[in-house]
C-alpha positions in Angstrom: 22.7 13.1 -13.4 23.6 11.4 -10.1 27.0 10.6 -11.4 27.6 14.3 -12.2 26.3 15.3 -8.7 28.6 12.8 -7.0 31.6 13.8 -9.1 31.0 17.5 -8.6 31.7 17.1 -4.8 28.7 19.4 -4.3 26.0 16.9 -3.3 22.7 18.6 -2.3 21.9 18.0 1.3 18.4 16.7 0.6 17.4 14.5 -2.4 13.9 13.1 -2.9 13.8 10.0 -5.1 10.2 10.0 -6.3 8.5 7.4 -8.5 5.7 4.9 -8.6 5.8 1.7 -6.6 8.4 -0.8 -8.1 10.2 1.8 -10.1 13.4 1.6 -8.0 13.4 4.8 -5.9 14.7 3.0 -2.8 17.2 0.9 -4.8 18.5 4.1 -6.4 18.8 5.9 -3.1 20.8 3.1 -1.5 23.0 2.8 -4.5 23.7 6.6 -4.4 24.5 6.4 -0.7 27.1 3.7 -1.5 28.5 5.8 -4.3 29.1 8.9 -2.1 30.7 6.9 0.6 32.9 4.9 -1.8 36.6 5.3 -1.1 37.8 4.7 -4.7 35.1 6.2 -7.0 35.9 5.8 -10.7 37.6 2.4 -10.5 34.1 1.3 -11.5 32.4 -1.9 -10.7 30.9 -2.9 -14.1 27.6 -3.6 -12.3 27.4 -0.1 -10.8 26.0 2.6 -13.1 26.8 5.3 -10.4 30.6 4.8 -10.3 31.1 3.0 -7.0 34.1 0.7 -7.0 32.2 -2.1 -5.2 35.4 -3.4 -3.6 36.5 -0.9 -0.9 35.5 -1.4 2.7 32.8 1.3 2.5 31.2 -0.3 -0.6 31.2 -3.7 1.0 29.6 -2.5 4.1 27.1 -0.3 2.2 26.2 -3.3 0.0 25.3 -5.2 3.1 23.4 -2.2 4.5 25.7 -2.2 7.5 27.7 1.0 6.9 27.8 2.8 10.3 27.3 6.2 8.6 24.3 5.2 6.4 21.2 5.2 8.6 17.8 3.9 7.5 14.3 5.1 8.5 11.2 3.4 7.3 7.5 2.7 8.3 7.1 0.4 11.4 4.2 -0.7 13.4 3.4 0.5 16.9 2.9 3.9 18.5 6.5 4.2 19.8 8.4 2.0 17.4 11.8 3.1 15.9 13.6 1.7 12.9 16.6 0.4 14.8 14.3 -2.2 16.5 13.7 -3.8 13.0 17.1 -3.3 11.4 17.8 -7.0 11.1 14.5 -7.6 9.3 15.2 -4.5 7.2 18.6 -5.7 6.0 17.2 -9.1 5.1 14.2 -7.5 3.2 16.4 -5.1 1.3 18.8 -7.9 0.3 15.9 -10.0 -0.9 14.0 -7.2 -2.8 15.0 -3.5 -2.7 11.9 -2.9 -5.0 9.4 -4.0 -2.4 6.3 -2.1 -1.6 5.0 -1.0 1.8 2.5 -3.9 2.2 5.2 -6.5 1.5 7.4 -4.9 4.2 4.7 -4.4 6.8 3.4 -7.9 6.4 6.9 -9.1 7.0 6.7 -7.4 10.4 3.4 -9.1 11.1 1.3 -5.9 10.7 -2.0 -7.9 10.4 -4.6 -5.2 11.2 -2.1 -2.5 12.1 -1.1 0.3 9.8 2.5 1.5 9.3 3.8 4.8 10.4 7.0 6.8 11.1 6.6 7.8 14.7 7.6 10.8 16.9 10.1 8.6 18.6 11.7 7.7 15.3 12.0 11.4 14.4 13.7 12.1 17.7 16.0 9.2 17.1 16.9 10.6 13.7 17.8 14.0 15.2 20.0 12.3 17.8 21.8 10.1 15.2 22.6 12.9 12.8 23.9 15.1 15.6 26.8 12.7 16.1 30.1 12.8 14.1 30.6 10.4 11.3 32.3 7.2 12.3 34.3 6.4 9.2 32.6 7.8 6.1 32.8 11.1 4.3 29.1 11.8 5.0 26.4 11.0 7.5 23.5 9.8 5.4 19.9 9.1 6.3 18.0 7.0 3.8 14.3 7.4 4.6 11.9 5.2 2.8 8.3 6.4 2.3 8.3 9.8 4.0 4.5 9.7 3.3 4.2 7.8 6.5 5.6 10.7 8.5 2.3 12.7 8.5 2.5 15.7 10.8 5.5 14.3 12.6 7.5 15.4 9.7 7.5 18.9 11.1 10.0 17.7 13.7 12.6 17.2 11.0 12.1 20.5 9.1 14.9 22.4 10.8 17.3 19.5 10.5 16.6 19.1 6.8 16.9 22.8 6.1 20.1 23.3 8.1 21.7 19.9 8.5 25.1 19.5 10.2 28.1 19.6 8.0 28.5 16.6 5.6 25.0 15.3 6.3 22.7 14.1 3.5 19.1 13.2 3.5 18.0 10.7 0.8 14.2 10.3 0.8 12.6 7.6 -1.4 8.9 8.2 -2.0 6.0 7.1 -4.1 3.2 9.6 -3.5 4.2 13.3 -3.6 0.7 14.4 -2.5 1.1 12.7 0.9 4.4 14.5 1.7 4.4 17.7 3.7 5.0 20.6 1.3 7.5 22.1 3.7 9.6 18.9 3.3 9.2 18.9 -0.5 10.4 22.5 -0.8 13.6 21.5 1.0 14.5 18.7 -1.4 15.9 18.4 -4.9 13.7 16.0 -6.9 15.0 12.9 -8.7 12.3 11.2 -10.6 12.2 7.5 -11.2 10.0 6.4 -14.1 8.2 3.0 -14.4 10.6 0.5 -15.8 10.2 -0.6 -19.4 9.1 -4.1 -20.3 12.6 -4.8 -21.7 14.2 -3.7 -18.4 11.9 -5.8 -16.3 12.3 -8.8 -18.6 16.1 -8.6 -18.3 15.9 -8.1 -14.6 13.7 -11.2 -14.2 16.1 -13.3 -16.2 19.0 -12.1 -14.1 17.4 -12.2 -10.6 15.1 -15.2 -10.9 16.5 -17.1 -13.9 13.1 -16.8 -15.6 13.1 -18.0 -19.2 12.9 -15.2 -21.8 9.4 -15.9 -23.1 7.8 -16.0 -19.6 9.9 -13.0 -18.5 8.4 -11.0 -21.4 4.9 -12.1 -20.4 5.4 -11.1 -16.7 6.9 -7.8 -17.7 3.9 -7.0 -19.8 1.5 -7.8 -16.9 3.5 -5.9 -14.3 3.2 -2.6 -16.1 6.6 -1.1 -15.1 6.5 -2.3 -11.5 9.5 -4.6 -10.8 8.1 -5.6 -7.4 5.0 -6.9 -9.0 7.1 -8.7 -11.6 9.1 -10.4 -8.9 5.9 -11.5 -7.1 4.4 -12.8 -10.3 7.6 -14.8 -10.9 7.7 -16.2 -7.4 3.9 -16.8 -7.1 2.1 -17.0 -10.5 -1.3 -17.1 -8.8 -2.1 -13.6 -7.6 -4.4 -13.8 -4.6 -5.7 -10.2 -5.1 -6.7 -11.1 -8.7 -8.7 -14.2 -7.5 -10.2 -12.4 -4.7 -11.4 -9.5 -6.9 -13.0 -11.7 -9.5 -14.7 -13.7 -6.8 -16.0 -10.5 -5.2 -17.3 -9.0 -8.4 -19.1 -12.2 -9.3 -20.8 -12.3 -5.9 -21.7 -8.6 -6.2 -23.2 -9.3 -9.6 -25.4 -12.1 -8.2 -26.3 -9.9 -5.2 -27.0 -12.8 -2.8 -27.0 -11.1 0.6 -25.8 -14.3 2.5 -22.9 -14.7 0.1 -21.9 -11.0 0.5 -22.0 -11.2 4.3 -19.8 -14.3 4.2 -17.3 -12.7 1.9 -17.2 -9.6 4.0 -16.5 -11.6 7.2 -13.6 -13.4 5.5 -12.2 -10.2 3.9 -12.4 -8.2 7.1 -9.9 -10.6 8.7 -7.1 -9.8 6.2 -5.9 -6.7 7.9 -5.9 -3.1 6.8 -2.6 -3.1 4.8 -3.8 -6.2 2.8 -7.2 -4.5 2.2 -5.5 -1.4 0.8 -3.3 -3.5 -1.4 -6.3 -5.4 -2.7 -8.1 -2.1 -3.5 -5.1 -0.7 -5.3 -5.1 -3.9 -7.4 -8.8 -3.3 -8.1 -8.0 0.2 -9.4 -5.5 -1.3 -11.8 -8.1 -3.8 -13.1 -10.6 -1.0 -13.6 -8.1 1.2 -15.4 -7.4 -1.6 -17.8 -11.1 -2.1 -18.4 -11.5 1.6 -19.0 -8.8 1.4 -21.7 -10.7 -1.5 -23.3 -14.0 0.4 -23.3 -12.6 3.6 -24.7 -10.2 2.1 -27.3 -11.6 -1.4 -28.0 -8.0 -2.7 -27.5 -7.7 -6.3 -26.1 -4.0 -5.8 -25.4 -4.5 -5.2 -21.7 -2.1 -5.7 -18.8 -4.3 -8.5 -17.4 -3.9 -12.3 -17.3 -6.3 -14.5 -19.3 -9.0 -15.0 -16.7 -8.9 -11.3 -15.7 -9.0 -10.3 -19.3 -12.0 -12.4 -20.0 -13.8 -11.0 -16.9 -12.9 -7.4 -18.0 -14.3 -8.0 -21.5 -17.5 -9.5 -20.2 -18.0 -6.7 -17.8 -17.3 -4.1 -20.5 -20.3 -5.5 -22.4 -22.7 -4.5 -19.7 -21.0 -1.5 -18.2 -20.4 1.9 -19.7 -17.4 4.2 -19.0 -19.3 6.3 -16.4 -20.2 3.3 -14.3 -16.6 2.1 -14.3 -15.6 5.5 -13.1 -18.1 5.2 -10.3 -16.6 1.8 -9.3 -13.1 3.3 -9.3 -14.3 6.2 -7.2 -15.8 3.7 -4.7 -12.5 1.9 -4.5 -10.6 5.2 -3.9 -13.1 6.2 -1.2 -12.6 2.8 0.6 -8.8 3.3 0.7 -9.4 6.6 2.4 -11.8 5.1 4.9 -9.5 2.2 5.7 -6.6 4.6 6.4 -8.9 6.3 8.9 -9.7 3.0 10.7 -13.3 2.4 9.4 -14.9 -0.8 10.6 -14.0 -3.2 7.7 -17.2 -5.4 8.1 -19.5 -2.4 7.8 -17.5 -0.7 5.1 -17.1 -3.7 2.7 -20.7 -4.9 3.2 -21.9 -1.4 2.3 -19.5 -1.3 -0.6 -20.7 -4.7 -1.8 -24.3 -3.5 -1.9 -23.2 -0.3 -3.8 -21.3 -2.4 -6.2 -24.3 -4.6 -6.9 -26.4 -1.4 -7.6 -23.8 0.0 -10.0 -23.3 -3.3 -11.8 -27.1 -3.8 -12.2 -27.6 -0.1 -13.0 -30.2 0.4 -10.3 -28.4 3.3 -8.7 
C-alpha cells in the first residue's frame, strides 16, 4: 500500500502508523520518509521493501537520520524540553533499535522518576521548522513518535496538520489510539501495523543478533509479536520485570507486612516509567494465566519459572479473581500517570493483592 502511495505522487499529508509496541510503526514511518525523499526510486535496494534505492545522497542521509528535511519529534523529559536538545541520543537509539518502546527511550535519557511528554515548546518548534522551505528534499517531513504524549498540547498543531504548507508531510507513529486527540486522528490516514509473526521475529533475531535458530524460535514465542521485547530477551535473558513480579506475588501471598513494606520501599525508587513498564508486564502475565484457566492450555507465552507460577496460581484462583487483579494493575497505571505517591499506592495494592489471593475480599 505504501509503495502504491509513494509511486502515485499523491502522498497524503498526514499518515498515522498505528500498532502495538514492537510492531514496527516507527521503523515503518522512518523507512517511508526515506522512500519519499529518495532521488532514484525504483532502482531498488534489495533490503528495502518500499522501493528506496538506498544509494543516493538523500537515502544515505535518511538512513543515518540526518536528512535536513526529515525532522523528528518524540517524548522528552522536562517542562520546556524540545526534541532537538536530544537529537544525538535519538539518532543513536534509532540506529540501535527502531522498535524500542517509550520506557527504553526515556530511561536512556535518565528519566528516573520523571514522566515523558511532548511539550508546548516542542509544538511551537515544530510549527517554526515546518514554516521554512525545504533545504534539499522533495518534501518537508515531520516524523512524530508517540503522539499520545502530546495531550492537550496537540491542539496547537491542529491547523498545521489540517492545512500544512505545500509539500509537507506528517508521519505519526503511535501505539494507543485511545490516547490521541480525536481531532488529530480525524486528520490522518491510518496505516495499521500488526504484531509480528513468530517466524518474522525469529528471522529478525538471527539477522540482527546472530541468535541460533532454535533459541530465536523460543524467544519469538515468548515475545508475542513484539520485536523490542524479543531484542531485549536476546540481549538480556533474565527479565527483571519477571523476577520482580514473581517475588511480589509470593510476598503478597504470604502477607507478611514487614516484607511488603520493604518491597514497597525498594520498588518506589525505580521511577514512574519503570513502574508502568512493570505493571504492563504484569498484565501480560495475567492474560496468559487467564488463557490457561479458560482453555487448560499449557502453551503459554511465559518462560518456565513464570509458567510454573501461573499454573500454581491457577489452582487457587478463579477467572473472576484474575480479572480483579488485572483491574488493579490497570488502575495503578492510571494513578502513576497522575503522580500518585508510589509508596502509599503500592503498599495499598500489596494489601489488596493479598486479600484477592487469599479470597478474603
